C-alpha positions in Angstrom: 176.0 145.8 168.8 173.6 144.6 171.5 174.0 146.5 174.7 172.6 146.0 178.2 172.3 149.3 180.0 172.4 148.7 183.8 171.5 151.3 186.4 170.5 151.2 190.1 167.5 153.5 189.8 165.2 154.7 187.1 165.6 158.4 188.0 169.3 158.2 187.2 168.3 157.5 183.6 165.1 159.7 183.4 166.2 161.7 180.4 167.3 158.7 178.5 164.0 156.9 179.2 162.1 160.0 178.0 164.3 160.3 174.9 163.7 156.7 173.9 160.1 156.7 175.1 160.6 153.8 177.4 157.7 152.4 179.5 158.0 151.7 183.2 159.6 148.4 184.2 162.8 146.9 185.6 163.8 145.1 182.5 163.0 146.5 179.0 164.0 145.3 175.6 164.3 147.6 172.6 165.7 147.2 169.1 168.9 149.1 170.0 169.5 148.1 173.6 168.0 146.5 176.7 167.6 148.4 180.0 168.0 146.8 183.5 167.1 148.6 186.7 168.7 146.6 189.5 167.9 148.4 192.7 170.4 150.0 195.0 173.5 148.2 196.3 175.7 145.3 195.5 173.3 142.5 196.4 170.4 143.8 194.3 172.8 144.5 191.4 174.4 141.0 191.5 170.9 139.3 191.8 169.5 141.2 188.8 172.5 140.7 186.6 172.4 137.0 187.5 168.9 136.8 186.0 169.6 138.7 182.8 173.3 138.4 181.8 173.8 136.3 178.7 176.2 136.0 175.8 173.9 137.7 173.3 175.2 141.0 174.7 178.2 142.7 173.2 178.5 145.2 176.0 177.3 145.7 179.5 177.0 149.5 180.1 176.7 150.5 183.8 175.5 154.1 184.2 174.9 156.1 187.4 175.9 159.0 189.6 178.8 158.9 192.0 180.6 160.8 194.7 184.1 162.0 194.1 187.1 162.2 196.5 188.9 164.4 194.0 187.8 168.0 194.2 189.7 168.8 191.0 186.9 167.1 189.1 184.0 169.5 188.6 180.6 168.4 189.8 178.6 167.1 186.9 181.6 165.7 185.1 181.2 162.3 183.3 184.0 159.9 184.0 185.0 156.4 182.9 185.6 154.2 186.0 188.0 151.6 184.7 188.9 149.9 188.0 186.7 149.4 191.0 187.2 147.8 194.4 184.9 146.2 197.1 186.6 148.4 199.7 185.0 146.9 202.8 185.6 143.2 201.7 187.9 141.8 204.4 188.4 141.8 208.2 189.5 144.2 210.9 192.5 143.4 213.1 192.5 146.1 215.7 193.3 149.3 213.9 194.4 147.4 210.8 192.3 146.2 207.8 193.1 143.0 206.0 191.6 142.8 202.5 190.1 139.6 201.1 193.0 139.5 198.7 195.6 139.4 201.5 193.5 136.8 203.4 193.8 134.6 200.4 190.0 134.1 200.0 189.4 135.9 196.8 189.9 139.3 195.3 188.3 142.7 195.6 189.7 144.6 192.6 187.9 144.4 189.2 188.4 146.2 185.9 186.2 147.2 183.0 187.2 145.8 179.7 185.9 147.2 176.4 188.2 148.2 173.6 186.9 151.2 171.6 188.2 154.2 169.7 184.9 156.1 170.0 185.6 159.6 171.2 182.5 159.4 173.4 184.6 157.0 175.4 188.2 158.0 174.8 187.5 161.7 175.7 186.3 160.7 179.2 188.7 160.9 182.2 189.6 157.5 183.4 189.6 156.9 187.1 189.4 154.3 189.8 186.5 153.8 192.2 185.4 152.0 195.3 182.1 150.3 195.9 180.6 150.5 199.4 177.7 149.4 201.5 178.0 152.5 203.6 178.6 155.8 201.8 181.3 157.8 203.5 180.3 160.8 205.5 182.8 160.9 208.4 186.1 162.8 208.2 188.0 160.0 209.9 186.8 157.2 207.6 187.2 159.4 204.6 190.8 160.0 205.5 191.3 156.2 206.1 189.9 155.0 202.9 191.7 157.8 200.9 195.0 156.6 202.3 194.3 152.9 201.9 192.6 152.9 198.5 193.3 156.2 196.8 189.9 156.3 195.2 188.5 158.9 192.9 184.8 157.8 192.9 182.4 156.1 195.2 179.3 154.1 194.4 177.2 151.3 195.8 177.1 149.1 192.7 180.1 149.5 190.4 182.4 146.7 191.4 179.4 144.3 191.5 178.8 144.9 187.8 182.4 144.5 186.9 182.5 141.3 189.0 179.5 139.8 187.2 180.9 140.7 183.8 184.2 139.2 184.5 182.6 135.9 185.7 180.4 135.9 182.5 183.3 137.0 180.3 181.3 139.9 178.9 182.7 143.3 177.9 181.7 146.1 180.3 182.0 149.8 180.9 181.2 151.8 184.0 180.3 155.4 183.2 179.4 157.8 186.0 178.6 161.5 186.6 179.9 163.2 189.7 177.0 164.4 191.8 178.8 165.4 195.0 182.1 165.4 196.7 182.7 162.8 199.4 182.4 164.7 202.7 180.1 165.0 205.7 176.5 164.7 204.4 175.4 168.1 203.0 172.6 168.1 200.5 173.1 171.8 199.8 176.4 170.9 198.1 175.0 168.2 195.8 174.5 168.7 192.1 172.4 165.6 191.3 170.3 167.3 188.6 173.4 168.4 186.7 175.0 165.0 187.1 171.9 163.2 185.8 171.6 165.6 182.9 175.2 165.2 181.8 175.2 161.4 182.3 172.0 161.0 180.2 173.2 163.3 177.4 176.4 161.2 177.2 174.4 158.0 177.2 171.9 159.1 174.5 174.9 160.2 172.3 176.7 156.9 172.9 173.6 154.7 172.2 172.5 156.6 169.1 176.0 156.6 167.6 177.2 153.0 168.4 
């Protein structure tokens, strides 16, 4: 199975890169999988995928770290984000927000689609996410988005990957490790190293056993 591994930044896959002895570069091809480093955010992600997506791939695997709105999920946990939303895609009408869906100009919700019985996938907690341009760090906006979207995870790229894969009719997965809880910015509470370690261990296991 030919897999395209997609991540926003190289450091998020540092252990994987070391394990497979991958050189520097934004697009790398190996016998087992290809690796695409897109850059941070929806625009960079969509542009990069527009250059490299093709029907030779059997799976697009989006990997990265994420924030969690759910404090019942331990930091460092690896989760399967099966639905994702462009949460800011729409217009404000006073105190109300009207989504692009309700405006009738498109849709903001996208799903991963990859059928597998592999325990490396089925054992992961499934959850829904939001994709944002501005990471939440204000109590008021956190409360608002929690009520309106009920998200579990937050990233800056996830929905863009699912969007591109849907348009290209390519199977995809979004696997993320929880590095922090969504709250007012406080680096002392972050567990980025643990999240990267667990994400990479999962990815190496998946790529070597698929």
